[in-house]
C-alpha positions in Angstrom: 170.9 76.2 33.1 171.3 75.6 29.3 168.4 74.3 27.3 170.2 71.1 26.6 169.8 70.2 30.3 166.1 69.8 29.6 166.5 67.2 26.9 165.3 64.2 28.9 162.2 66.2 30.0 161.0 67.0 26.5 159.0 63.8 25.6 155.9 62.8 27.7 156.6 60.5 30.6 154.7 57.7 28.8 156.1 58.4 25.4 156.5 54.8 24.5 152.8 54.3 24.3 151.8 57.8 23.1 150.8 58.6 19.5 153.2 61.6 18.9 153.3 63.7 15.8 156.1 66.2 15.1 157.7 68.4 12.5 161.3 68.1 11.7 163.4 70.5 9.7 165.7 68.3 7.7 168.6 70.0 5.8 169.0 67.0 3.6 165.4 67.3 2.4 165.7 71.1 2.3 162.6 71.7 4.4 160.1 70.5 7.0 159.1 66.9 7.4 156.0 65.4 9.0 157.3 62.8 11.5 156.2 60.3 14.1 158.0 60.0 17.4 158.2 56.3 18.4 160.3 55.8 21.5 163.9 56.7 20.7 163.3 56.9 16.9 161.6 59.6 14.8 160.2 58.4 11.5 159.6 60.6 8.4 156.0 60.4 7.2 156.1 63.2 4.6 155.7 60.8 1.8 152.4 59.8 3.3 151.1 63.3 3.9 153.3 66.4 3.3 151.6 68.5 6.0 150.5 67.9 9.6 147.2 69.6 8.6 146.6 67.0 6.0 147.5 64.0 8.2 145.2 65.1 11.0 142.3 65.1 8.5 142.6 61.4 8.0 140.6 58.9 10.0 143.6 56.6 10.1 146.0 59.2 11.5 146.7 57.4 14.7 147.4 54.2 12.9 149.8 56.0 10.5 151.6 57.7 13.4 151.9 54.4 15.3 152.9 51.9 12.6 153.4 53.3 9.0 156.9 52.3 7.9 157.5 55.8 6.6 160.9 56.9 5.2 164.0 58.3 6.8 164.7 57.8 10.5 166.4 60.0 13.0 167.5 59.3 16.6 165.3 61.3 19.0 168.4 62.2 21.1 170.2 63.7 18.0 167.1 65.8 17.2 166.7 67.0 20.8 170.4 67.9 21.1 170.4 70.0 17.9 167.0 71.6 18.8 168.0 72.7 22.3 171.5 73.7 21.3 170.2 75.9 18.5 172.1 73.9 15.8 169.9 75.0 12.9 172.2 73.5 10.3 171.3 70.1 11.6 168.0 68.3 11.6 165.9 69.7 14.5 162.3 69.9 15.7 159.9 72.7 14.7 156.5 73.7 16.1 154.3 70.6 15.4 151.7 72.5 13.3 151.8 74.0 9.9 148.7 75.1 7.8 146.3 75.3 10.8 145.1 78.7 11.8 146.5 79.7 15.2 143.5 80.7 17.4 143.2 81.4 21.1 140.6 81.7 23.8 141.0 84.3 26.4 139.7 85.0 29.9 138.7 81.4 30.5 139.8 81.2 34.2 138.6 83.3 37.1 142.1 84.3 38.2 143.3 85.5 34.8 139.9 87.2 34.3 140.5 89.3 37.4 144.0 90.1 36.3 142.7 91.4 33.0 140.2 93.6 34.9 143.2 94.9 37.0 145.2 95.6 33.9 142.3 97.6 32.5 141.8 99.6 35.6 145.5 100.2 36.0 145.7 101.5 32.4 148.6 99.1 31.8 150.6 100.6 34.7 152.0 97.8 36.8 152.8 100.2 39.7 149.0 100.8 40.2 148.1 97.1 39.9 148.7 95.9 43.5 146.4 98.4 45.1 143.6 97.7 42.6 144.2 94.0 43.1 143.7 94.2 46.8 140.6 96.4 46.5 138.9 94.4 43.7 139.9 90.8 44.1 137.9 89.5 47.0 134.7 91.3 46.1 134.6 90.2 42.5 136.1 86.8 42.9 133.6 85.9 45.5 130.7 86.7 43.2 131.9 84.9 40.0 134.1 82.0 41.1 131.3 79.4 40.9 129.2 81.0 38.1 128.8 79.1 34.9 129.2 81.5 31.9 126.1 82.4 29.9 123.6 81.2 32.6 120.8 83.3 34.2 122.8 83.3 37.4 125.7 84.9 35.5 123.4 87.5 34.1 122.2 88.3 37.7 125.8 88.6 38.9 126.5 91.0 35.9 123.5 93.2 37.0 124.9 93.4 40.5 128.4 94.3 39.3 127.1 96.9 37.0 125.2 98.6 39.8 128.4 98.6 41.9 130.4 100.1 39.0 132.6 97.0 38.7 131.6 95.7 35.3 134.3 95.2 32.7 134.7 94.0 29.1 136.8 91.2 30.5 134.0 90.1 32.9 131.7 90.2 29.9 133.7 87.5 28.0 134.5 85.7 31.2 130.9 85.0 32.4 128.8 86.2 29.5 127.4 84.0 26.8 130.2 84.5 24.3 133.9 83.8 25.0 136.8 85.7 23.7 138.1 83.9 20.6 140.9 85.6 18.6 143.6 84.8 16.1 146.8 84.6 18.0 149.3 84.7 15.1 149.7 84.0 11.3 149.8 80.5 9.9 153.3 79.0 10.1 154.6 81.7 12.5 154.7 79.5 15.6 158.0 78.5 17.1 158.7 75.2 18.7 160.6 73.9 21.7 164.2 75.1 22.0 163.4 78.3 20.1 163.6 81.9 21.3 160.3 83.6 22.2 159.8 87.3 21.5 158.6 90.1 23.8 158.5 93.6 22.4 161.6 95.6 23.6 159.5 98.5 24.7 157.2 96.4 26.8 157.7 96.9 30.6 155.0 94.5 31.9 154.7 91.1 30.3 154.4 87.4 31.1 154.2 83.9 29.6 150.8 82.2 29.4 151.1 78.4 29.8 148.2 76.7 28.1 146.7 73.5 26.8 146.4 73.7 23.0 144.0 71.6 21.0 144.5 70.6 17.3 141.1 70.6 15.6 140.2 69.3 12.1 138.3 71.2 9.4 135.2 69.4 10.7 135.6 71.0 14.1 136.7 67.8 15.8 139.6 68.0 18.4 142.0 65.2 17.5 145.2 66.1 19.5 146.6 68.2 22.2 149.9 69.9 22.9 151.3 72.8 25.0 151.6 76.4 24.2 152.9 79.8 25.4 150.6 82.6 24.5 153.2 85.3 25.2 151.4 88.4 26.4 152.2 92.1 26.9 150.1 93.2 29.9 151.0 96.8 29.6 149.8 97.0 26.0 146.5 95.2 26.5 145.9 97.0 29.8 146.1 100.4 28.1 143.4 99.4 25.6 141.8 96.1 24.5 142.1 97.4 21.0 145.9 96.8 21.4 145.2 93.1 21.7 146.9 92.3 18.4 150.0 94.3 19.3 150.0 92.6 22.7 149.7 89.1 21.4 151.0 88.9 17.8 154.7 89.7 17.5 157.8 88.0 16.1 158.3 84.7 18.0 155.4 85.4 20.4 153.6 82.1 19.8 155.3 78.9 21.0 153.7 75.4 20.5 155.1 72.0 21.3 157.0 69.8 21.7 154.7 67.3 19.9 151.1 66.8 19.1 149.7 63.9 21.1 146.8 62.4 19.1 143.8 61.3 21.0 143.5 57.5 21.3 142.5 54.9 23.9 145.5 55.9 26.1 144.9 59.7 25.9 141.5 61.2 25.3 139.8 64.6 25.3 138.7 63.8 28.9 142.4 63.3 29.8 143.1 66.7 28.2 140.4 68.2 30.3 142.1 67.0 33.5 145.6 68.0 32.4 147.7 70.1 34.8 150.0 72.5 32.9 153.1 73.5 34.9 155.2 76.6 34.4 158.8 77.2 35.5 160.7 80.4 34.8 164.4 80.6 35.5 166.3 83.8 35.1 170.0 84.4 34.4 169.9 86.5 37.7 169.0 83.4 39.7 165.3 84.3 39.7 162.9 81.3 39.8 159.1 81.2 39.6 156.7 78.2 39.4 153.0 77.9 38.9 150.4 75.3 37.8 147.4 75.8 35.4 144.8 73.1 36.2 142.7 72.8 33.0 139.9 71.3 35.1 139.3 74.7 36.6 138.4 76.3 33.3 135.1 78.1 33.3 134.0 76.8 29.9 134.3 73.2 28.6 136.9 72.6 25.9 134.2 71.4 23.5 132.3 74.7 24.0 135.3 76.7 23.2 135.9 74.7 20.0 132.2 75.2 19.1 132.5 79.0 19.5 135.6 79.0 17.3 134.1 77.1 14.3 130.8 75.9 12.9 128.3 77.3 10.5 129.5 80.8 11.4 133.2 80.1 10.6 135.1 77.4 8.8 138.8 76.4 8.7 139.5 74.2 5.7 143.0 73.4 6.9 141.9 73.0 10.6 143.1 75.1 13.4 144.8 74.9 16.8 143.2 76.5 19.8 145.0 77.9 22.9 142.4 77.3 25.6 143.4 80.0 28.1 145.4 80.2 31.3 144.8 80.9 34.9 148.4 81.9 35.4 149.0 85.7 35.7 152.1 86.1 37.9 151.7 88.8 40.6 154.8 88.0 42.6 157.4 90.8 42.7 160.5 90.2 40.8 162.5 93.3 41.6 160.8 96.3 43.0 158.1 95.6 45.7 154.6 96.2 44.4 155.7 96.1 40.7 155.0 92.4 40.1 156.5 90.1 37.5 157.9 90.9 34.1 160.3 89.0 31.8 164.0 89.7 31.4 166.1 88.6 28.4 167.5 85.2 28.9 164.7 83.8 31.0 164.2 80.1 30.4 160.5 79.3 30.3 159.5 75.6 30.7 155.8 74.7 30.2 155.2 71.0 30.9 152.7 68.2 31.6 153.5 64.5 32.2 151.3 63.5 29.3 152.4 66.1 26.8 156.1 66.7 27.6 157.9 70.0 27.9 157.9 73.2 25.8 161.1 75.0 26.7 162.1 78.4 25.3 164.4 81.3 26.0 163.1 84.9 26.2 164.5 87.5 23.8 163.1 90.7 22.4 160.8 90.2 19.4 163.1 92.5 17.5 166.2 90.4 18.1 164.6 86.9 17.9 165.2 85.2 14.6 163.1 86.6 11.8 160.1 84.6 10.6 161.0 83.9 7.0 159.3 80.6 6.1 155.7 81.3 5.2 152.9 79.6 3.2 154.5 80.5 -0.2 157.9 79.1 0.9 156.3 75.9 2.2 154.4 75.3 -1.1 157.4 76.0 -3.2 159.5 73.7 -1.0 157.0 70.8 -1.2 156.6 71.3 -4.9 160.4 71.2 -5.4 160.5 67.9 -3.5 157.8 66.5 -5.6 155.3 66.2 -2.8 152.5 68.3 -4.2 149.9 67.0 -6.7 150.9 63.4 -6.0 148.1 60.8 -5.6 148.1 59.3 -2.2 146.1 56.3 -1.3 143.8 55.8 1.7 141.8 58.3 3.7 142.2 62.0 2.9 143.8 61.2 -0.5 144.9 64.2 -2.5 
């Protein structure tokens, strides 16, 4: 199936009433545009705020996205066609974030927590994973599945597991007082829907990680949600937790989109808490895998994760986005029995939710995916050349 077959699935099911914020690469403007998706029309808001980061800082962001007259208009269908067909000489969607730091929380679901322990004990060797999974899973899961992280009960479970020789650094961040919060990728490196995602060519055990992603202001307030793929190399992280950066941060290894849905009366943080994130993988070999990531089963509340990421201990003047973790760690065999799942080039990965739409990407190697060339300096030079920097803008968050 080509990516263009997914075009009707990209917007949220209730897109007509959603406050949707996007970024569009417009060849006529020579760079990225901040844009509102309003039904079948996409409206350029760059003259109001030249960055998504800046717009989200405004208290009137929802009003602007819903009703500001803006500038240029595109047809949603034209942008989706170009985006999914890879027509990069035409206007197309980008990842809907720009200057925000790309952060992620790990080990926030029991199932993925156990898989991290299995990776560690298998030393990143997927051939050993199945036997360890069978031995470890029932015993550990039964002890921690209902434990709230950081509580005295969690500490007692830890003491028991240490005595039985089953403690792990992943259990520490899974049920201990402090979650795993890390920087997923550099600012502006995320790819959007329709783009290729990158897996290191030398990785032999890897998978997508479908996640709810929060957009958070510099004040630490979550103001929007979207979908993300925290592409992961299980063999690298399994060999050593110190390889986390190499496992997580590679060319095209961070996908976000399709749009930011701003929180309003129709979609709140509580709605995000109850989102079900679905995953579908379709291979060129006819392989198909599906799964669901119910955010409600997360072991730490979304607000707690945001509070651990920022506060008096750490500030983000341009805001940040936070991958909130996944429970999806595929264990089904793809080829050889007992060797589980790993990606193949050409896999189409669709991450979706009725309220957030679909993030659709094709798997390639990180080495062969398009190079990341448009960074912070390029963005600033581009906005300056378009006369969008240093301009006085009225209203909230004026520059």
